[in-house]
BAFI-3210 file (N, C-alpha, C; in Angstrom, 3 decimals, decimal comma, padded with zeros to 6 digits):
// residues 103
n [1|2|3|4|5|6|7|8|9|10|11|12|13|14|15|16|17|18|19|20|21|22|23|24|25|26|27|28|29|30|31|32|33|34|35|36|37|38|39|40|41|42|43|44|45|46|47|48|49|50|51|52|53|54|55|56|57|58|59|60|61|62|63|64|65|66|67|68|69|70|71|72|73|74|75|76|77|78|79|80|81|82|83|84|85|86|87|88|89|90|91|92|93|94|95|96|97|98|99|100|101|102|103]
n.u [061,632|062,590|060,474|058,677|060,022|059,759|057,043|056,732|056,631|058,835|061,682|064,559|066,947|069,140|070,625|071,744|073,422|072,774|070,292|068,967|069,606|067,806|065,311|067,028|069,064|071,806|072,961|074,232|076,954|078,653|078,638|079,980|082,349|085,749|086,285|087,056|090,130|090,990|089,604|089,730|089,519|086,943|085,817|086,661|085,201|082,561|082,443|082,633|081,724|080,317|079,104|077,408|075,512|074,381|073,190|071,195|069,630|067,851|065,805|063,848|062,329|061,215|062,740|065,442|068,598|071,514|074,125|076,689|076,952|079,164|078,857|080,560|083,048|082,038|081,680|082,389|081,089|081,394|080,570|082,957|086,265|086,985|089,051|089,754|088,196|087,294|086,251|083,593|082,061|079,256|078,028|075,438|074,626|073,347|072,235|072,063|069,464|070,188|070,868|073,567|075,073|073,716|074,155]
n.v [-097,955|-095,199|-093,823|-094,574|-093,372|-090,753|-090,516|-090,571|-093,091|-094,845|-094,104|-093,924|-094,317|-095,846|-095,215|-095,980|-093,367|-093,258|-093,810|-091,520|-089,802|-089,294|-087,782|-085,853|-084,641|-083,568|-085,262|-087,291|-087,147|-088,713|-090,864|-090,376|-092,084|-092,900|-090,048|-089,452|-089,825|-091,049|-092,413|-090,554|-088,238|-087,918|-088,077|-085,637|-083,977|-084,534|-084,169|-081,555|-077,978|-078,494|-081,148|-080,395|-078,752|-080,441|-082,247|-080,522|-080,273|-082,321|-081,907|-080,607|-082,819|-083,695|-084,950|-085,309|-084,916|-086,239|-087,462|-088,750|-092,168|-094,539|-096,875|-098,291|-098,503|-098,618|-101,881|-104,415|-107,725|-111,039|-114,173|-114,584|-113,735|-110,066|-108,082|-105,929|-103,298|-104,485|-106,984|-106,539|-106,696|-107,660|-108,213|-107,992|-105,417|-105,034|-102,070|-099,847|-097,464|-094,577|-091,641|-090,982|-093,179|-094,840|-093,498]
n.w [-077,849|-077,538|-078,306|-076,121|-073,805|-074,470|-074,133|-071,487|-070,319|-069,907|-067,635|-068,053|-070,677|-072,576|-075,692|-079,016|-080,755|-083,426|-083,686|-082,891|-084,632|-086,579|-085,583|-084,576|-086,629|-086,406|-084,597|-085,811|-086,320|-085,150|-086,610|-088,773|-090,785|-090,097|-089,220|-086,579|-085,519|-082,891|-080,063|-077,715|-079,295|-080,120|-077,582|-076,404|-078,143|-077,433|-074,718|-074,470|-075,486|-078,003|-077,371|-075,318|-076,632|-078,446|-076,683|-075,554|-077,831|-077,607|-076,119|-077,697|-078,591|-076,554|-074,512|-072,129|-072,400|-070,780|-070,883|-073,014|-074,215|-074,946|-077,464|-078,902|-081,874|-085,397|-086,777|-089,117|-089,618|-091,127|-092,937|-094,438|-094,848|-094,443|-095,710|-097,350|-099,404|-101,746|-100,754|-100,190|-102,398|-103,830|-101,502|-099,186|-096,814|-093,415|-091,698|-088,975|-088,638|-089,971|-091,657|-092,495|-092,191|-094,040|-096,442]
ca.u [062,099|062,766|058,846|058,300|060,665|059,100|055,703|056,963|056,369|060,112|062,319|065,866|067,059|070,434|070,291|072,878|073,232|072,230|068,741|068,646|069,918|066,566|064,602|067,885|070,055|073,318|073,418|074,784|078,407|079,346|078,655|080,918|083,354|086,967|086,359|087,852|091,265|091,179|088,338|089,785|089,023|085,494|085,356|086,842|084,243|081,254|082,450|082,761|080,436|079,446|078,363|076,319|074,647|073,658|072,071|070,292|068,629|066,975|064,504|062,827|061,652|060,625|063,786|066,414|070,032|072,362|075,446|076,663|077,131|079,804|078,304|081,729|082,987|081,158|082,505|081,716|081,438|080,683|081,009|084,215|087,319|087,001|090,184|089,882|086,779|086,873|085,620|082,296|081,352|078,228|077,375|074,534|074,980|072,467|072,811|071,094|068,711|071,031|071,047|074,924|075,543|073,199|075,052]
ca.v [-097,512|-093,692|-093,339|-094,705|-092,249|-089,505|-090,434|-090,822|-094,513|-095,219|-092,949|-093,845|-094,616|-095,613|-095,461|-095,399|-091,841|-093,433|-093,720|-090,326|-088,896|-089,162|-086,600|-084,661|-084,631|-083,284|-086,436|-088,291|-086,753|-089,755|-091,959|-090,217|-093,073|-092,330|-088,627|-089,281|-090,741|-091,718|-092,265|-089,493|-087,094|-087,897|-087,762|-084,377|-083,225|-084,809|-083,566|-080,085|-077,371|-079,362|-082,204|-079,752|-078,309|-081,700|-082,802|-079,538|-080,285|-083,301|-080,982|-080,547|-084,036|-083,913|-085,693|-084,668|-085,546|-086,344|-087,712|-089,744|-093,575|-095,085|-098,095|-098,800|-097,878|-099,494|-102,975|-105,373|-109,212|-111,804|-115,524|-114,823|-112,573|-108,763|-107,435|-104,957|-102,977|-105,489|-108,060|-106,219|-106,728|-108,787|-108,494|-107,188|-104,896|-104,418|-101,200|-099,047|-096,344|-093,423|-091,379|-090,816|-094,575|-095,155|-092,821]
ca.w [-076,595|-077,688|-077,976|-074,490|-072,922|-074,896|-073,715|-070,055|-069,829|-069,032|-067,245|-068,351|-071,930|-073,386|-077,229|-079,908|-081,250|-084,678|-083,503|-082,460|-085,788|-087,563|-085,248|-084,568|-087,568|-085,849|-083,679|-086,871|-086,526|-084,604|-087,522|-089,892|-090,744|-090,051|-088,996|-085,489|-085,498|-081,825|-079,172|-077,153|-079,811|-079,961|-076,189|-076,188|-078,598|-076,759|-073,359|-074,616|-075,700|-078,973|-076,893|-074,584|-077,639|-078,958|-075,677|-075,354|-078,840|-077,417|-075,500|-078,775|-078,870|-075,112|-073,909|-071,447|-072,482|-069,588|-071,263|-074,086|-073,740|-075,840|-077,968|-079,730|-083,250|-086,196|-087,149|-090,082|-089,608|-092,131|-092,943|-095,000|-094,162|-094,971|-095,530|-098,391|-099,872|-102,904|-100,219|-099,935|-103,665|-103,762|-100,059|-098,439|-095,311|-092,494|-090,886|-088,223|-089,371|-089,953|-093,005|-092,974|-092,456|-095,338|-097,430]
c.u [062,194|061,409|058,458|058,816|060,081|057,625|055,673|056,689|057,618|060,910|063,897|066,099|068,536|070,303|071,438|072,506|072,596|070,793|068,187|068,747|068,746|065,891|065,584|069,195|071,501|073,821|074,243|076,226|079,158|079,448|079,539|082,311|084,721|087,271|087,039|089,050|091,328|089,854|088,377|089,393|087,762|085,149|085,524|085,770|082,916|081,245|082,513|081,435|079,616|078,566|077,010|075,340|073,739|072,897|070,973|069,133|067,514|065,532|063,489|062,214|061,425|061,541|064,830|067,766|070,909|074,005|075,477|077,274|077,723|079,147|079,454|081,592|082,266|082,282|081,645|082,151|080,547|081,126|082,395|085,067|086,864|087,984|090,536|088,359|086,332|086,017|084,286|081,410|080,358|077,692|076,385|074,864|073,706|073,059|071,637|070,536|069,390|071,277|072,743|075,356|074,948|073,919|076,395]
c.v [-095,806|-093,117|-093,535|-093,761|-091,137|-089,334|-090,616|-092,152|-095,209|-094,077|-092,747|-094,580|-094,639|-096,126|-095,207|-094,097|-092,062|-093,301|-092,528|-089,311|-088,556|-087,829|-085,425|-084,941|-084,574|-084,494|-087,539|-087,970|-087,861|-090,880|-091,639|-091,079|-092,362|-090,804|-088,457|-090,213|-091,633|-091,408|-090,964|-088,165|-087,065|-087,561|-086,276|-083,513|-083,317|-084,287|-081,992|-079,338|-077,839|-080,381|-081,511|-079,118|-079,365|-082,241|-082,030|-079,685|-081,489|-082,750|-080,712|-081,490|-084,584|-085,103|-084,850|-085,440|-085,318|-086,407|-088,537|-091,042|-094,166|-096,496|-098,551|-098,204|-099,029|-100,561|-103,743|-106,867|-109,915|-113,277|-115,779|-113,518|-111,275|-108,114|-106,394|-104,431|-103,727|-106,733|-107,820|-106,491|-107,937|-109,068|-107,629|-106,688|-104,407|-103,329|-100,472|-097,931|-095,042|-093,107|-091,309|-092,348|-095,163|-094,591|-093,562]
c.w [-076,472|-077,390|-076,588|-073,693|-073,364|-074,289|-071,956|-069,422|-069,336|-068,765|-067,732|-069,838|-072,367|-074,927|-077,856|-080,570|-082,657|-084,790|-083,370|-083,701|-086,831|-086,782|-084,971|-085,443|-087,095|-085,025|-084,600|-086,975|-085,892|-085,440|-088,499|-089,692|-090,781|-089,605|-087,607|-085,334|-084,271|-080,968|-078,395|-077,909|-080,002|-078,590|-075,909|-076,904|-077,726|-075,261|-073,261|-074,847|-076,990|-078,421|-075,961|-075,581|-078,256|-077,864|-075,495|-076,610|-078,480|-076,694|-076,551|-079,166|-077,485|-074,546|-073,288|-071,732|-071,406|-069,974|-072,588|-073,649|-074,932|-076,145|-078,971|-081,099|-084,107|-086,657|-088,191|-089,601|-090,827|-092,060|-093,740|-094,634|-095,118|-094,723|-096,542|-098,865|-101,131|-102,120|-099,964|-101,111|-103,547|-102,655|-099,668|-097,139|-094,570|-091,813|-090,093|-088,962|-089,067|-091,290|-093,442|-093,095|-093,757|-096,521|-097,679]
res [m|v|e|l|a|r|e|g|k|i|d|i|l|l|t|p|m|s|k|m|s|i|p|i|p|p|m|q|h|s|d|l|p|f|f|f|p|k|r|e|d|l|y|a|m|l|d|g|e|v|g|e|r|l|l|a|q|l|k|s|i|d|l|v|g|v|t|f|w|e|n|g|f|k|h|f|s|a|n|a|p|i|t|s|p|d|d|f|k|g|k|k|v|r|i|m|k|s|r|i|i|q|e]
***
Protein backbone atom coordinates (compact mmCIF):
# COMPACT_ATOMS: atom_id res chain seq x y z
CA UNK A 1 0.00 0.00 0.00
CA UNK A 2 2.91 2.35 0.68
CA UNK A 3 4.18 1.79 -2.84
CA UNK A 4 0.71 2.39 -4.30
CA UNK A 5 0.50 5.70 -2.42
CA UNK A 6 3.96 6.70 -3.64
CA UNK A 7 2.87 5.94 -7.22
CA UNK A 8 -0.30 8.02 -6.81
CA UNK A 9 -2.58 4.99 -7.23
CA UNK A 10 -4.20 5.51 -3.82
CA UNK A 11 -4.75 8.87 -2.16
CA UNK A 12 -4.77 8.16 1.57
CA UNK A 13 -2.87 5.60 3.58
CA UNK A 14 -2.88 4.74 7.30
CA UNK A 15 0.13 2.57 8.06
CA UNK A 16 2.10 1.65 11.18
CA UNK A 17 5.21 3.74 11.67
CA UNK A 18 7.22 0.51 11.75
CA UNK A 19 6.50 0.14 8.05
CA UNK A 20 7.87 3.63 7.41
CA UNK A 21 11.04 3.05 9.44
CA UNK A 22 12.80 1.25 6.60
CA UNK A 23 12.79 4.19 4.13
CA UNK A 24 12.79 6.80 6.98
CA UNK A 25 14.85 5.32 9.88
CA UNK A 26 13.96 8.11 12.37
CA UNK A 27 10.36 6.83 12.25
CA UNK A 28 11.43 3.86 14.38
CA UNK A 29 11.49 5.99 17.55
CA UNK A 30 7.94 4.91 18.36
CA UNK A 31 9.03 1.27 18.36
CA UNK A 32 11.52 1.77 21.19
CA UNK A 33 10.28 -0.50 23.97
CA UNK A 34 9.60 1.22 27.28
CA UNK A 35 10.90 4.59 26.01
CA UNK A 36 7.62 6.39 26.64
CA UNK A 37 6.17 5.87 30.13
CA UNK A 38 2.69 7.04 29.06
CA UNK A 39 0.80 7.57 25.82
CA UNK A 40 0.62 11.28 26.61
CA UNK A 41 4.43 11.49 26.51
CA UNK A 42 4.49 10.03 23.02
CA UNK A 43 1.65 12.32 21.91
CA UNK A 44 3.50 15.38 23.22
CA UNK A 45 6.50 14.48 21.09
CA UNK A 46 4.52 13.64 17.94
CA UNK A 47 2.33 16.75 18.24
CA UNK A 48 5.37 19.00 18.58
CA UNK A 49 8.46 19.97 16.61
CA UNK A 50 9.83 16.42 16.46
CA UNK A 51 6.61 15.16 14.89
CA UNK A 52 6.65 17.98 12.34
CA UNK A 53 10.21 17.08 11.34
CA UNK A 54 9.31 13.40 11.00
CA UNK A 55 6.31 14.14 8.80
CA UNK A 56 8.41 16.47 6.63
CA UNK A 57 10.87 13.62 5.94
CA UNK A 58 8.13 11.70 4.13
CA UNK A 59 8.50 14.14 1.21
CA UNK A 60 11.84 12.46 0.43
CA UNK A 61 9.90 9.32 -0.58
CA UNK A 62 7.10 11.16 -2.41
CA UNK A 63 4.56 11.06 0.43
CA UNK A 64 2.89 13.87 2.34
CA UNK A 65 2.61 13.28 6.07
CA UNK A 66 -0.48 14.82 7.63
CA UNK A 67 -0.65 13.36 11.12
CA UNK A 68 0.22 10.32 13.22
CA UNK A 69 -2.26 7.54 13.79
CA UNK A 70 -2.05 5.46 16.92
CA UNK A 71 -1.86 1.79 16.22
CA UNK A 72 -1.46 0.83 19.89
CA UNK A 73 1.52 -0.26 21.89
CA UNK A 74 3.24 -3.57 21.17
CA UNK A 75 1.74 -6.65 22.80
CA UNK A 76 2.56 -10.33 22.85
CA UNK A 77 0.07 -13.14 22.62
CA UNK A 78 0.69 -16.86 22.82
CA UNK A 79 -0.99 -20.19 23.48
CA UNK A 80 0.56 -20.20 26.97
CA UNK A 81 0.83 -17.46 29.62
CA UNK A 82 3.66 -14.94 29.23
CA UNK A 83 4.35 -13.36 32.59
CA UNK A 84 8.15 -13.07 32.63
CA UNK A 85 11.06 -12.93 30.17
CA UNK A 86 11.75 -16.61 30.85
CA UNK A 87 8.40 -17.46 29.28
CA UNK A 88 9.86 -16.45 25.89
CA UNK A 89 12.51 -19.19 25.96
CA UNK A 90 12.07 -21.54 23.01
CA UNK A 91 9.35 -19.40 21.42
CA UNK A 92 9.48 -17.86 17.95
CA UNK A 93 8.17 -14.32 17.64
CA UNK A 94 6.79 -12.79 14.45
CA UNK A 95 7.44 -9.05 14.16
CA UNK A 96 6.74 -6.16 11.81
CA UNK A 97 9.56 -5.12 9.49
CA UNK A 98 11.47 -2.69 11.70
CA UNK A 99 15.16 -2.71 12.49
CA UNK A 100 14.66 -1.62 16.09
CA UNK A 101 11.95 -4.20 16.77
CA UNK A 102 14.21 -6.88 15.29
CA UNK A 103 17.07 -5.81 17.55
